Each structure stands twice: as structure tokens, then as C-alpha cells.
C-alpha positions in Angstrom: 201.4 138.9 168.7 197.5 137.3 167.5 194.7 139.7 168.7 192.1 137.5 170.1 188.6 138.8 171.0 186.9 137.0 174.2 184.2 137.8 176.9 183.9 136.3 180.3 180.2 135.3 179.4 181.1 133.2 176.5 181.7 130.4 179.0 178.0 130.0 179.9 176.8 127.2 182.4 174.9 124.8 180.0 171.0 125.0 180.3 169.4 121.7 180.8 168.3 119.5 177.5 171.0 120.7 175.2 173.8 118.7 173.7 176.0 121.9 172.5 179.1 121.9 174.0 178.9 124.4 175.9 182.3 124.2 177.7 184.6 124.5 174.2 184.8 128.3 174.8 186.4 127.9 178.1 188.9 125.3 176.8 189.7 127.5 173.6 190.3 130.3 176.1 192.4 128.2 178.6 194.5 126.8 175.5 194.9 130.4 174.2 195.9 132.0 177.6 199.1 129.1 177.5 200.4 130.6 174.5 201.5 133.5 177.0 202.7 136.6 175.1 202.0 135.4 171.8 197.8 136.5 172.2 196.8 139.9 172.6 193.6 140.1 174.4 190.5 142.1 173.7 187.1 142.0 175.5 183.7 142.5 173.7 180.8 144.2 174.9 177.3 143.9 174.9 175.7 144.6 171.2 174.2 147.7 170.9 170.1 146.5 170.7 170.0 148.7 167.3 172.7 146.7 165.8 170.9 143.5 166.2 167.8 145.3 165.0 169.4 146.3 161.9 169.5 142.6 160.7 166.8 141.0 162.8 163.1 141.7 163.7 162.7 143.7 166.5 160.1 141.4 168.4 162.5 138.5 168.1 165.6 140.6 169.4 163.4 141.8 172.5 162.2 137.6 173.0 166.0 136.6 173.5 166.9 140.0 175.6 164.3 139.2 178.1 165.1 135.8 178.0 161.5 135.1 177.1 161.9 132.8 173.7 158.6 130.8 172.6 159.3 127.4 172.9 159.0 126.6 169.2 161.7 128.9 168.4 163.9 127.2 171.2 163.4 124.1 169.7 164.5 125.3 166.5 167.6 126.9 168.3 168.5 123.8 170.0 168.5 125.0 173.8 166.5 127.0 176.2 167.5 130.9 176.1 167.9 131.2 179.7 169.2 134.8 181.0 172.8 133.7 181.1 172.2 132.7 177.1 170.6 135.8 176.5 173.6 137.7 178.0 176.0 135.3 175.7 174.0 135.8 172.8 174.0 139.9 172.8 177.8 140.2 173.3 179.1 137.6 170.8 178.0 139.8 167.6 179.9 142.9 169.1 182.8 140.5 169.2 182.9 139.6 165.6 182.5 143.3 164.7 185.3 143.9 167.2 187.6 141.2 165.4 186.8 142.7 162.3 188.0 146.4 163.8 191.2 144.7 165.2 192.0 143.0 161.7 191.5 146.3 159.8 194.5 147.8 162.1 196.3 144.3 162.6 195.7 142.3 159.5 193.9 139.7 161.3 192.4 138.7 164.5 190.2 136.2 166.1 186.6 135.8 167.8 186.8 133.0 170.4 183.2 132.3 169.8 180.9 133.5 167.0 180.1 132.3 163.5 176.0 131.8 164.0 175.0 131.5 160.4 172.0 129.8 161.1 170.1 132.6 162.9 167.2 134.1 160.7 165.4 137.5 160.7 162.8 135.9 163.6 164.7 133.2 165.2 167.7 131.3 166.1 168.1 127.7 164.8 171.0 125.3 165.1 172.6 126.4 168.1 173.0 129.9 166.9 170.7 132.6 168.5 171.7 136.2 166.4 173.5 135.9 163.7 177.3 137.8 164.5 178.5 137.6 160.8 175.0 139.1 159.5 175.3 141.8 162.3 179.0 142.7 162.0 179.2 142.7 158.6 176.3 145.3 158.4 177.6 147.5 160.7 180.7 147.6 159.2 178.8 148.7 155.9 176.8 151.0 158.0 180.0 152.6 159.8 181.5 153.0 156.6 184.8 151.4 157.7 185.0 149.2 154.5 183.0 149.3 151.2 182.7 145.9 150.9 182.7 142.7 152.9 182.8 139.1 151.9 181.8 136.3 154.3 183.6 133.2 153.4 182.1 130.2 155.2 183.8 127.1 156.0 181.6 125.2 158.2 180.2 122.1 157.3 176.8 123.3 157.1 175.3 125.9 155.0 175.3 129.3 156.3 171.7 129.9 155.3 171.0 132.4 157.9 173.9 135.0 156.8 173.2 134.3 153.2 169.0 134.9 153.8 169.6 138.2 156.0 172.4 140.0 153.9 170.3 139.1 150.5 169.6 142.1 148.8 172.5 144.1 150.0 175.5 144.4 147.0 178.1 145.8 149.2 178.0 141.9 150.8 178.6 138.8 149.4 178.3 135.8 150.9 180.3 132.6 150.4 179.5 129.0 151.6 181.4 125.3 151.1 179.3 122.6 153.0 178.4 118.9 152.9 175.3 118.9 150.4 173.2 116.4 152.5 173.9 118.0 156.1 171.8 120.7 158.0 169.7 122.4 157.0 167.6 120.5 154.7 166.0 123.6 153.0 169.1 125.7 151.6 169.4 129.6 151.2 171.1 131.1 148.5 174.1 132.4 148.9 176.3 134.5 146.8 178.2 131.4 146.2 177.2 128.1 147.2 179.6 125.2 147.0 178.0 122.0 147.8 179.9 119.3 148.6 179.2 115.1 148.4 180.0 113.0 151.7 183.2 112.1 152.7 185.3 114.3 150.6 188.6 114.3 151.8 191.4 117.3 151.8 192.3 117.2 148.1 189.4 117.4 146.7 188.2 119.9 149.1 191.1 122.0 148.9 191.1 122.1 144.9 187.3 122.9 145.0 187.7 125.8 147.8 190.6 127.6 145.5 188.9 127.4 142.3 185.7 128.3 143.5 186.8 131.5 145.9 189.6 133.2 144.0 187.2 134.0 141.1 184.3 135.9 143.7 187.3 137.6 145.6 188.6 138.8 142.3 185.3 140.2 141.1 183.8 141.2 144.2 187.1 143.0 145.3 186.3 142.7 148.9 188.0 145.2 151.8 187.7 142.5 154.6 186.7 138.8 155.0 184.9 137.7 157.7 185.7 133.8 157.9 183.6 131.5 159.7 186.4 128.9 160.2 184.4 126.0 161.5 186.2 122.7 162.2 183.1 120.2 161.7 184.4 119.2 158.3 186.9 117.2 160.2 186.7 113.4 159.7 185.5 112.5 163.4 183.3 115.3 163.9 179.9 114.4 165.0 177.6 116.3 162.7 180.1 116.4 159.7 179.6 114.6 156.7 183.0 115.5 154.9 186.8 113.9 155.7 189.0 116.4 156.4 191.9 115.6 158.2 193.5 117.6 161.2 196.5 119.0 158.5 193.8 119.1 155.7 192.1 121.8 158.2 195.3 123.7 158.6 196.0 123.7 155.0 192.4 125.2 154.8 193.5 127.9 157.0 196.6 128.9 155.0 194.8 128.5 151.7 192.4 131.0 152.9 194.7 133.5 154.8 197.3 133.5 151.9 194.8 134.1 149.6 193.7 137.3 151.6 197.3 138.2 151.7 198.1 138.0 148.5 195.1 140.8 147.7 196.1 142.9 150.9 193.0 141.8 152.7 192.3 142.0 156.4 190.5 138.9 157.8 188.8 138.2 160.9 188.0 134.6 162.1 185.0 133.2 163.9 184.9 129.8 165.9 182.1 128.4 164.2 181.5 124.6 164.7 182.9 121.5 165.6 181.0 118.8 167.7 181.9 115.7 169.4 181.8 113.6 173.1 185.9 115.4 173.4 185.2 118.9 174.2 189.2 119.0 174.4 189.8 117.8 171.6 187.4 119.9 169.7 188.8 123.0 171.3 192.1 122.1 170.4 191.2 122.0 166.6 189.5 125.5 167.1 192.8 127.0 168.5 194.7 125.4 166.2 192.5 127.1 163.1 193.1 130.4 164.9 196.9 129.6 165.8 197.4 128.7 161.6 195.9 132.0 160.7 197.7 134.0 162.5 201.0 132.7 162.3 200.5 133.0 158.1 199.6 136.6 158.9 202.6 137.0 161.3 204.8 135.4 158.7 203.7 137.5 156.0 204.5 140.9 157.9 207.8 139.4 158.9 208.2 138.9 154.7 207.2 142.7 154.3 204.0 142.1 152.6 201.4 145.0 153.6 198.2 143.8 154.9 196.0 144.9 157.3 195.7 148.6 156.0 193.2 149.0 153.2 194.4 148.9 149.8 194.1 152.4 148.0 191.6 151.6 145.1 
């Protein structure tokens, strides 16, 4: 059973002047619905304003919730913040937090949206309005559900907003492996950044991921991983500069899940980036990530490995 968080407002009509594929979240939902009883569904709720204000500036939070975001900020985001977009933005962080809570109970859970890692304190950017990863990580620590959270970001773009918003919080670490020459031009400083040259393929990518992530896991000793499982490192992605195959993406999910399982760590995934003209193909790649992660954790459970409850440390 794979625990999946969703909300109807994740599927939002596209605002005018937007190149973001707004229908992909609906396609992700539909593809997962086809899995029947293999998926347990959970409904996200509107994120409390105080949670948003814990990482974002109060004035920016108010601008979004009123759907009154200045044009210069909308340009950075990449689309107008309509009432529907604002409603969606206010729900997604709760969905990531809920997925994390479910992962603490079951080992793995997924949000069918989220991974909005470019959103900064006082503005959104790069198709991201509120930074659900930062909001969820901060809230989990504030609630004392866990003592240490690691954000693992495998999107093709650096998680600059997450790194900036969570800097100075020793109980939260950030890891980003990304295409060095891709957006954003001005990078932030994660706990660990792994910039890659263009056209890196499966073997180099996976070897580098393992070699750089394992030491951080063993040194920081997180109690939960928030995983930004962007599929835009795929070779055919419109906004990617790397060259992973579909098999490489699947191997990435098994590697990240395996590292978590070996350490008894719960993992919650978010959708992250995936871009191109074929929205169904993009949604299929996102669903493959969720299913591969879930199946890897399920196989570990069948083998008797203890995942989903925190280790006594």
C-alpha cells in the first residue's frame, strides 16, 4: 500500500500567459487512481498562515492569499497568481507536511504536488509560489515530530529557495544535485551542493549521487528525508540539461530509497519539476517515481526491515 496525498485544488485551470503544464497534477492523480487498492489516498488541507509565515515574509504571504501579487513578482514566478492559484499554493505545503507525517508512520508517502524549491522569503520564482519543502521541514521541527530533517533535492535545478530559507537552522540540512549551468543563474548555498556539467548520464549521475549523499546521511543522521523527486534530469526534458534515461530515473529512486531504508529513515516525496509538450509522458515519469519509491519501501517491509518508526538513537 502506497500512501498518497492529494487535493482537488491541485488540479487548477491554467492562468493566462503560462507555459507551466497545469494539467500534469490531474494526470498524476488519474494514473495513480488506475492502481486501485495499491494506493491509499489522503486529503491535504489549507496550510495555516502561521506555518507559511514561519519561513516566508508576512507581507508576501498576505499578497498571495489575497491573490494580489505585484506584477514583478508574478514575472519571477512565471504566471499570474489568480484566486485559484493562490488556493492551490496555500494547500500544497500542508500536503508535503502530511506526506511527511504519513512517512513517519508507514515508511514512505508521496505528495502529488510540491517540491516548490525556488520560492524565497519575499517572492516566488521559477513556477514556485510557496516553498512547501521549507514550510514542512520547519513545521516538523517546531512540532518536535523529529529532531533532524534532511531535504534531498534531485531536481535538475538547484534548490536555491529551500537552501536560503533553511540556512542557519542546524536541525535541517539541504542537499542539491543539479545541472550547474541551469536555472537559477545565481545559486544559493545548500549544506551540500553537487553541480553537474551538461549531458551527464546515468552512470556518472548515480555514482556521484551516492558518493556525495552517503557521507551527509551518516554525518548529519537525519530522522526523516523530504525528497524532491523532480524528473527533469531526464534526457528529453524541455528545461533539463542532463541526460538520464527512464531506467536511470528508476535507479535513482531505488538508490535514494535504499539509502533511507538501510538507515531506518522514513521518506516523503514531492513531485518537483518535469517539463515538455507531452503532459501525459511527464505525468507518467512522476508516477513512476512514486511507484518505484513505494515499491522499494514495500519490498523492504516484506523483507522484515524496520522502516517508518524512528530508530532509538
